[in-house]
N, C-alpha and C positions, 0 to 999 in steps of 0.2 A: 604829858610830861614826859621826857626823852633822858635817858640814863647811858650812859656811854659804857660805864663797867662797875663793877661790886654788888653780886648776887649772893645771897647766903647759899652757901652748897659749891661755890665756883672754884673752878682750877684751872688756872692758868700760867703759861712759861712764854717769857719773851728772853731771847737770847741775848746778851750783852753783845754788842759790838766786837769787842774782843774774842770773845767766842766765837762768834760767826767768820771772823778772819782765820782763825785756827781751822774751820771747819774746810774755809776756801781755802786751804794750805794744805788739806788733807785728803790724798787721791783716793782712797776709798771709799770716800762718801763726798767728794766736793761735786758731782752731778748732780745730785739729787739731794736736797737736805730742806728741814724747815728751820724757819725766823723763829716762830710761833705756833703755840699749840693749846689747846684748851678745852675746859667745858663749862657752860652755861646752863643750869639747872632752870627752867621756871624763870626764864628773865624777864620778866614784864619790864616795859617800859626800856627795854635794850635798843639801844641807836647808833647808826655808826655811818658817819657821811665822808667820803673821799674823793673831793672835787678834781682832785689829781691823780686819782685811782692809786694801787698801790705797784710796789716794785714786786711785789710776789704774786704768786698765782694764789687763790685764797678756796679752801673747802669749806662749806657749809655745812654740816650733818644733821639735820633736823630728824631729832626722834618723837618729840610729843610736840604737840600744839601746833601753832603755823606763824608765819611769817610773810614780808615783803620785802624782796630784792630788786632794787629800781638799777638798772643798768641800760647806757645808751636811750634814756629816756623811755624804757619800756618797764612797766611792773612785771614781776613775776611772783605768784601765789605759791608759797613753798610750804610744804605741810609734813606730818610725822611721814616717816618711811620714806622721804626723799633727801636728794644732795643737790647740790649746785656748786659750779666751779666759777668763780668770776677770774679771768685773765688778767694781766698786770696791765698798766698804764689806762687802764679804762675808767672814765666816771661812773663812780656808783654810790648806792647809799643801801642799807636797808634795817630794818626793825622787827622788833615783836608785835604779835597781835596784843591788843590791849583785852581782849575778852579770850583767849586762847595762846596764853603766852608760850612761845618755844622754849624747849630745851635744846641744845645744840651741841656737838660736837665740833671744833673749827681747827684749819692748820691753813697757815701759811708757808707755802712750799716753795722753790726756788733751785736753781741750780740749770746745769746744759740740758739735761734731761726732761725737764719741767715743762718744756712746750710740748712733748710727746701727749701731755695729757691734754694739750688745747683742745685737742677735737670733742672734748666730752662739756666745753664750757659754754656756758651763755644759756643754758635750760635746765629746767627741773627733771632730772631722772629719778625712776622709781626704784626703791628697793623694797620688792613688797616682802611681807611678812607669810613666809609658806613652813613647810613642815623642815625644808633643807635651806632655810634661809642664813643659819647661821649667825643671828643678828647676834649673840652675846658673845661670841669668838672675835668680830670686829671691835666690841665694846671691850672685850680682853685685852686685846693689842693696844688700843687709845690706854686702859690702863696701867698696862704693862711699862709702857714709854712714859707716863706719868708718875710711877713709882721710881724709876730708874733715875728720871729727873729730878725728883726732889732729893737725893744724894748727892747733889753737884754735877760738875760740866768737866768730871777727868775726860782724858782721850778717850779711854775704854766705854765709857757711858754715852759719849757723843758718838762715837761709832756705830756701837749697838743701836741707840734710839733710831739712828737715821738708817741703818740698815732694815729695821722694823718698819720704817717709814716706807720701804718699797712694797713690801706685804700688805702694809695697811690701805696704800693706794691702789694696788692690784685687787683689793677687795670689793673695791670700787669698780674700777675700770675692766676688772676681769670677773664680772660676776658669776658668770654660768662656770668658770674653774675652779672660782672659791668655794661655790656650792656642793660641787659634784662630790665631795666627799660623804656628803650626808644624802645624797639621790638613793633613792630605794630601787634596788633593783626590779621589783617587781613593777616599777613605771619606767624603768630607763634602759631600753632593748641594748642601748651601745653598752653602758656598764654591764648589763647581763652576759651580754657577747664577750667582753673581755674577760669575764670572772672562766665562762664557759674556754676560751683559750688559754688562759692560765691553769686551768685543772688537764689542759690536754697537749701542753708542749712538746712531750714525746710521741706526738701522733703527726700524722701527716693531713692537716684537714685541708677542705677544699670549702671553696666559697659557699655552694649550696649546702653544706652541714651546718655550718654556723648560722648560715640565715635561718636555718629550719628551726635550731634550738629557740629562735625568738619570733618564730611564726609569721614571718615574712617570705616573699618573693626574694630570690639573689639581687636583683636590679633594685628593689625598693632599699633594702637593707644597706645595701654596698653605697647607694645616694648619700642616707641619711648617715651614714658611718664616716665618710670622707668629709661631709659638710661640717661631722662635730670633731674632727680629729686630724683632717689634712691628708691622711692617707686612705689608703682603700683596706678593708679587712685583712686582706694577705700580707700585703706590706706590713701592717701592724703586726700581725701573728708573727711574722720573720723576725720584728724588730723585738719581739716578748723573747722569743726564742734565743737571740743572741745575749740581749741582756743576762738572759739565766746563764748562758753560754759562759759568761765572763766571770759570772761567780764561782761557777765550776774551774776554770780555769786558774782565778784567785787561790784556790785552795791546795792547787799542784797535785793533788793524791790522784789524779786520774789523769791518763795519757788524752791525746787531742783525740783518739779515735774512739775512747771511750766516752767522751764530754760529747762527740757527735752522735753516738748510739744512743745514748740517755735522751737527747733530744729529736730522735725522730730519724737521724740521716744515717743511711746503712753507707752510704760514701763521703768518706774523709774527708776527698778531696773537692766535692761537691758544698758540704759544709764550708769548707776553708774557703770559697770563693762568698758562699751568703754572707759568712762573718766579715771580709774584707769588704764586701760592699757597702754593709752597715756600719765599721767601724775604721775602714781604710786603713786599717794594717790586718795582718795574718795571724792567726791565732796564735803561730810560735811567736811571733813578734809582738804581740799582746801580752803572751805569758813573760815574756824576756823584759820587757819596756817596766 
């Protein structure tokens, strides 16, 4: 038995062509937007065949159960806590398991930036359930989009839900960063060291001091930090200092020399040079702007 749609508890939104035309004309969201989005719970006998493929990328996120996705004559078994992206223009079919029917969230998305997700297509990718997995936060994003769409397709609604789409897709494509907020400092030496930096913005820290806080050698810690953040620990520390400097400069109650002193810089001119390296303007120019 095969069934293309209609499942108890399902939610689905297929945007009308007139609405999609409005999105294409909206420069705020026309580079990445969805045309269809939904949720099928316990979708027994769910089946879909597209011999000519789809015009959009299709993301299938399996929460429970399992199913088969067939693409380019290859079958992929997708099960709970995995997702799969089908690229546009590719012959494909998919169906739910008869023994363990899947519950899936799905999105059809397109736009100029959609192709940036092509690197994630064509294979099952894991989203393992861990203490920092933020599964419910991702589901809440889906729910937020659904709740807004239920109120119609006003311009404000279309803009909001498609801006949410960026965040939602990022929760798949940038899994580590999405989970960062829930990482335990006890388990994450990078987060632990950043906390130490934030607590000591008024000091002149050296690499050896920061590495010792997390119990690693300077070289090992520096490589780990660089791999995670793209910056050396000291570069990152300076950026945090300048970020704090911007906040102090915005208040206007402190002179530039006082701001420098609060951030551990005895030499105001050296502080200004560091500030300019990061912000590309001097502290004085930043405050005027």
